[in-house]
KOLVEXTOR-351892 format. One record per atom (N, C-alpha, C): atom name; x, y, z negated; residue in one letter; chain. Coordinates in steps of 0.1 Angstrom, whole numbers, plus 2048, in hexadecimal, padded with zeros to 3 digits. Atoms other than C-alpha are relative to their C-alpha. Layout:
<fidrens>
<fidren CA, <X, Y, Z>, A, A>
...
</fidrens>
This chain:
<fidrens>
<fidren N, <808, 7F4, 800>, X, A>
<fidren CA, <800, 800, 800>, X, A>
<fidren C, <809, 80C, 800>, X, A>
<fidren N, <7F8, 7F4, 7FF>, X, A>
<fidren CA, <80E, 822, 80A>, X, A>
<fidren C, <7F8, 80C, 7FC>, X, A>
<fidren N, <807, 7F4, 803>, X, A>
<fidren CA, <805, 844, 7FC>, X, A>
<fidren C, <7F9, 805, 80D>, X, A>
<fidren N, <807, 7FB, 7F5>, X, A>
<fidren CA, <7EB, 852, 813>, X, A>
<fidren C, <7F8, 7F6, 807>, X, A>
<fidren N, <808, 80B, 7FA>, X, A>
<fidren CA, <7DD, 830, 81D>, X, A>
<fidren C, <7F2, 801, 7F9>, X, A>
<fidren N, <80E, 7FF, 806>, X, A>
<fidren CA, <7B7, 82C, 817>, X, A>
<fidren C, <7FF, 7FB, 7F2>, X, A>
<fidren N, <800, 805, 80D>, X, A>
<fidren CA, <7BE, 818, 7F8>, X, A>
<fidren C, <805, 80A, 7F6>, X, A>
<fidren N, <7F9, 7F6, 809>, X, A>
<fidren CA, <7D1, 836, 7E9>, X, A>
<fidren C, <7F9, 80D, 801>, X, A>
<fidren N, <807, 7F3, 7FF>, X, A>
<fidren CA, <7B8, 852, 7F1>, X, A>
<fidren C, <7F3, 7FF, 7F8>, X, A>
<fidren N, <80C, 7FF, 808>, X, A>
<fidren CA, <79B, 85D, 7DC>, X, A>
<fidren C, <7F4, 804, 809>, X, A>
<fidren N, <80C, 7FC, 7F9>, X, A>
<fidren CA, <778, 85E, 7EB>, X, A>
<fidren C, <7FB, 80D, 7F9>, X, A>
<fidren N, <805, 7F4, 805>, X, A>
<fidren CA, <76C, 882, 7E7>, X, A>
<fidren C, <7F3, 800, 7F9>, X, A>
<fidren N, <80D, 802, 807>, X, A>
<fidren CA, <74A, 876, 7DB>, X, A>
<fidren C, <802, 7FE, 7F1>, X, A>
<fidren N, <7FD, 802, 80F>, X, A>
<fidren CA, <75B, 86D, 7BA>, X, A>
<fidren C, <803, 80C, 7F9>, X, A>
<fidren N, <7FC, 7F4, 807>, X, A>
<fidren CA, <766, 890, 7B3>, X, A>
<fidren C, <7F6, 806, 7F6>, X, A>
<fidren N, <809, 7FB, 80A>, X, A>
<fidren CA, <746, 89D, 7A3>, X, A>
<fidren C, <7FD, 7F6, 7F5>, X, A>
<fidren N, <802, 80A, 80A>, X, A>
<fidren CA, <742, 87C, 790>, X, A>
<fidren C, <80B, 801, 7F6>, X, A>
<fidren N, <7F5, 7FF, 809>, X, A>
<fidren CA, <765, 87F, 781>, X, A>
<fidren C, <7FF, 80D, 7F8>, X, A>
<fidren N, <802, 7F3, 807>, X, A>
<fidren CA, <75F, 8A4, 779>, X, A>
<fidren C, <7F6, 7FF, 7F5>, X, A>
<fidren N, <80B, 801, 809>, X, A>
<fidren CA, <73F, 89C, 768>, X, A>
<fidren C, <804, 7F7, 7F4>, X, A>
<fidren N, <7FB, 808, 80B>, X, A>
<fidren CA, <74E, 880, 753>, X, A>
<fidren C, <809, 808, 7F7>, X, A>
<fidren N, <7F6, 7F8, 808>, X, A>
<fidren CA, <76B, 896, 748>, X, A>
<fidren C, <7F9, 80B, 7F8>, X, A>
<fidren N, <807, 7F5, 807>, X, A>
<fidren CA, <753, 8B3, 740>, X, A>
<fidren C, <7F9, 7FB, 7F4>, X, A>
<fidren N, <807, 806, 80C>, X, A>
<fidren CA, <741, 89B, 728>, X, A>
<fidren C, <80A, 7FB, 7F6>, X, A>
<fidren N, <7F6, 804, 80A>, X, A>
<fidren CA, <762, 893, 717>, X, A>
<fidren C, <803, 7F1, 802>, X, A>
<fidren N, <7FD, 80E, 7FE>, X, A>
<fidren CA, <764, 870, 726>, X, A>
<fidren C, <80E, 7FF, 807>, X, A>
<fidren N, <7F3, 801, 7FB>, X, A>
<fidren CA, <788, 867, 72D>, X, A>
<fidren C, <800, 7F7, 80D>, X, A>
<fidren N, <7FF, 806, 7F3>, X, A>
<fidren CA, <790, 85D, 751>, X, A>
<fidren C, <80E, 7FD, 803>, X, A>
<fidren N, <7F2, 804, 7FD>, X, A>
<fidren CA, <7AF, 849, 75A>, X, A>
<fidren C, <800, 7F7, 80D>, X, A>
<fidren N, <7FE, 809, 7F5>, X, A>
<fidren CA, <7BD, 836, 778>, X, A>
<fidren C, <80C, 7F7, 7FC>, X, A>
<fidren N, <7F5, 80A, 802>, X, A>
<fidren CA, <7D2, 817, 775>, X, A>
<fidren C, <802, 7F9, 80D>, X, A>
<fidren N, <7FD, 806, 7F3>, X, A>
<fidren CA, <7E3, 80C, 795>, X, A>
<fidren C, <80D, 7F8, 800>, X, A>
<fidren N, <7F3, 807, 7FD>, X, A>
<fidren CA, <7FC, 7F2, 79F>, X, A>
<fidren C, <806, 806, 80C>, X, A>
<fidren N, <7FA, 7F9, 7F5>, X, A>
<fidren CA, <813, 805, 7B5>, X, A>
<fidren C, <80F, 7FD, 800>, X, A>
<fidren N, <7F2, 802, 7FF>, X, A>
<fidren CA, <838, 807, 7BE>, X, A>
<fidren C, <807, 80D, 804>, X, A>
<fidren N, <7F9, 7F4, 7FB>, X, A>
<fidren CA, <853, 820, 7C4>, X, A>
<fidren C, <801, 800, 80F>, X, A>
<fidren N, <7FF, 7FF, 7F1>, X, A>
<fidren CA, <854, 82C, 7E8>, X, A>
<fidren C, <80E, 804, 804>, X, A>
<fidren N, <7F2, 7FD, 7FC>, X, A>
<fidren CA, <879, 836, 7E7>, X, A>
<fidren C, <809, 7FA, 7F5>, X, A>
<fidren N, <7F6, 806, 809>, X, A>
<fidren CA, <898, 827, 7D8>, X, A>
<fidren C, <804, 809, 7F4>, X, A>
<fidren N, <7FC, 7F7, 80A>, X, A>
<fidren CA, <8A0, 846, 7C4>, X, A>
<fidren C, <7F5, 802, 7F5>, X, A>
<fidren N, <80B, 7FF, 809>, X, A>
<fidren CA, <87E, 844, 7B3>, X, A>
<fidren C, <7FD, 80F, 7FC>, X, A>
<fidren N, <803, 7F2, 802>, X, A>
<fidren CA, <878, 869, 7B7>, X, A>
<fidren C, <7F4, 805, 807>, X, A>
<fidren N, <80B, 7FC, 7F9>, X, A>
<fidren CA, <85C, 86B, 7D0>, X, A>
<fidren C, <7F3, 7FD, 7F9>, X, A>
<fidren N, <80D, 802, 807>, X, A>
<fidren CA, <838, 86E, 7C4>, X, A>
<fidren C, <7FA, 7F2, 805>, X, A>
<fidren N, <806, 80D, 7FD>, X, A>
<fidren CA, <827, 84C, 7C3>, X, A>
<fidren C, <7F1, 7FF, 801>, X, A>
<fidren N, <80E, 7FF, 801>, X, A>
<fidren CA, <804, 857, 7BF>, X, A>
<fidren C, <7FA, 80D, 806>, X, A>
<fidren N, <805, 7F4, 7FA>, X, A>
<fidren CA, <7F1, 86F, 7D5>, X, A>
<fidren C, <7F3, 805, 7FA>, X, A>
<fidren N, <80D, 7FC, 806>, X, A>
<fidren CA, <7D2, 872, 7BF>, X, A>
<fidren C, <802, 80E, 7F9>, X, A>
<fidren N, <800, 7F3, 806>, X, A>
<fidren CA, <7CA, 895, 7B3>, X, A>
<fidren C, <7FE, 7FE, 7F1>, X, A>
<fidren N, <800, 803, 80E>, X, A>
<fidren CA, <7D3, 893, 78E>, X, A>
<fidren C, <7F7, 808, 7F8>, X, A>
<fidren N, <809, 7F7, 807>, X, A>
<fidren CA, <7BB, 8AF, 784>, X, A>
<fidren C, <7F3, 7F9, 7FC>, X, A>
<fidren N, <80D, 807, 803>, X, A>
<fidren CA, <79E, 896, 784>, X, A>
<fidren C, <802, 7F5, 7F6>, X, A>
<fidren N, <7FE, 80B, 809>, X, A>
<fidren CA, <7AE, 87D, 76C>, X, A>
<fidren C, <808, 805, 7F3>, X, A>
<fidren N, <7F9, 7FD, 80C>, X, A>
<fidren CA, <7BA, 87E, 748>, X, A>
<fidren C, <80E, 7FA, 801>, X, A>
<fidren N, <7F4, 807, 7FF>, X, A>
<fidren CA, <7D5, 865, 750>, X, A>
<fidren C, <800, 7F8, 80D>, X, A>
<fidren N, <7FF, 80A, 7F5>, X, A>
<fidren CA, <7E2, 852, 76F>, X, A>
<fidren C, <80C, 7F7, 7FC>, X, A>
<fidren N, <7F6, 809, 804>, X, A>
<fidren CA, <7F5, 833, 766>, X, A>
<fidren C, <804, 7F8, 80C>, X, A>
<fidren N, <7FA, 807, 7F4>, X, A>
<fidren CA, <80C, 824, 780>, X, A>
<fidren C, <809, 7F5, 7FB>, X, A>
<fidren N, <7F8, 80C, 805>, X, A>
<fidren CA, <81B, 801, 77C>, X, A>
<fidren C, <80F, 802, 803>, X, A>
<fidren N, <7F2, 7FE, 7FE>, X, A>
<fidren CA, <83C, 80C, 78C>, X, A>
<fidren C, <807, 808, 7F6>, X, A>
<fidren N, <7FA, 7F7, 80B>, X, A>
<fidren CA, <841, 826, 771>, X, A>
<fidren C, <7FF, 7F9, 7F2>, X, A>
<fidren N, <802, 806, 80D>, X, A>
<fidren CA, <835, 810, 755>, X, A>
<fidren C, <808, 7F3, 7FE>, X, A>
<fidren N, <7F9, 80C, 801>, X, A>
<fidren CA, <848, 7F1, 75D>, X, A>
<fidren C, <7F7, 7F4, 7FD>, X, A>
<fidren N, <809, 80A, 803>, X, A>
<fidren CA, <829, 7DC, 759>, X, A>
<fidren C, <7F6, 800, 80C>, X, A>
<fidren N, <809, 801, 7F5>, X, A>
<fidren CA, <80F, 7D0, 772>, X, A>
<fidren C, <7F3, 7F9, 7FC>, X, A>
<fidren N, <80C, 808, 801>, X, A>
<fidren CA, <7EB, 7C5, 773>, X, A>
<fidren C, <802, 7F3, 806>, X, A>
<fidren N, <80A, 801, 80B>, X, A>
<fidren CA, <7DE, 7AC, 769>, X, A>
<fidren C, <806, 7FD, 7F2>, X, A>
<fidren N, <7FA, 802, 80D>, X, A>
<fidren CA, <7F7, 7AB, 74C>, X, A>
<fidren C, <7F8, 808, 7F5>, X, A>
<fidren N, <808, 7F9, 80B>, X, A>
<fidren CA, <7E2, 7B3, 72C>, X, A>
<fidren C, <808, 80C, 7FA>, X, A>
<fidren N, <7F8, 7F5, 807>, X, A>
<fidren CA, <7FF, 7C9, 71F>, X, A>
<fidren C, <7FD, 80D, 807>, X, A>
<fidren N, <802, 7F3, 7F9>, X, A>
<fidren CA, <7F8, 7E4, 73A>, X, A>
<fidren C, <7F2, 805, 7FC>, X, A>
<fidren N, <80D, 7FC, 804>, X, A>
<fidren CA, <7D3, 7E5, 730>, X, A>
<fidren C, <800, 805, 7F2>, X, A>
<fidren N, <7FF, 7FB, 80E>, X, A>
<fidren CA, <7DB, 7E8, 70B>, X, A>
<fidren C, <808, 80E, 800>, X, A>
<fidren N, <7F9, 7F3, 800>, X, A>
<fidren CA, <7F4, 804, 713>, X, A>
<fidren C, <7F7, 80B, 805>, X, A>
<fidren N, <809, 7F6, 7FB>, X, A>
<fidren CA, <7DA, 817, 727>, X, A>
<fidren C, <7F6, 804, 7F6>, X, A>
<fidren N, <80A, 7FD, 80A>, X, A>
<fidren CA, <7C0, 814, 70C>, X, A>
<fidren C, <806, 808, 7F4>, X, A>
<fidren N, <7F9, 7F9, 80B>, X, A>
<fidren CA, <7D9, 81F, 6F2>, X, A>
<fidren C, <803, 80F, 804>, X, A>
<fidren N, <7FD, 7F3, 7FC>, X, A>
<fidren CA, <7E4, 83D, 706>, X, A>
<fidren C, <7F4, 809, 801>, X, A>
<fidren N, <80D, 7F8, 7FF>, X, A>
<fidren CA, <7C0, 848, 70D>, X, A>
<fidren C, <7F9, 801, 7F3>, X, A>
<fidren N, <807, 800, 80E>, X, A>
<fidren CA, <7B7, 842, 6E8>, X, A>
<fidren C, <7F2, 7FC, 801>, X, A>
<fidren N, <80E, 806, 7FF>, X, A>
<fidren CA, <798, 82D, 6F2>, X, A>
<fidren C, <800, 7F2, 7FB>, X, A>
</fidrens>
């Protein structure tokens, strides 16, 4: 999966839903299995607009991947849910 591919873009119909959830104080996060796209590990790995999410969790940055339960526990702890 490459940044900009259909799997890595957000459907604009979700924007008002995400805004509404966050306005109600509901935490919104993304957990994705992804990978570094450059050897130097400096390029952005996620094209999602971060303003719609409280947190974006990327497996390449966390050193864990789904379906390992550890990554889900980590996300829940970070979001305090």
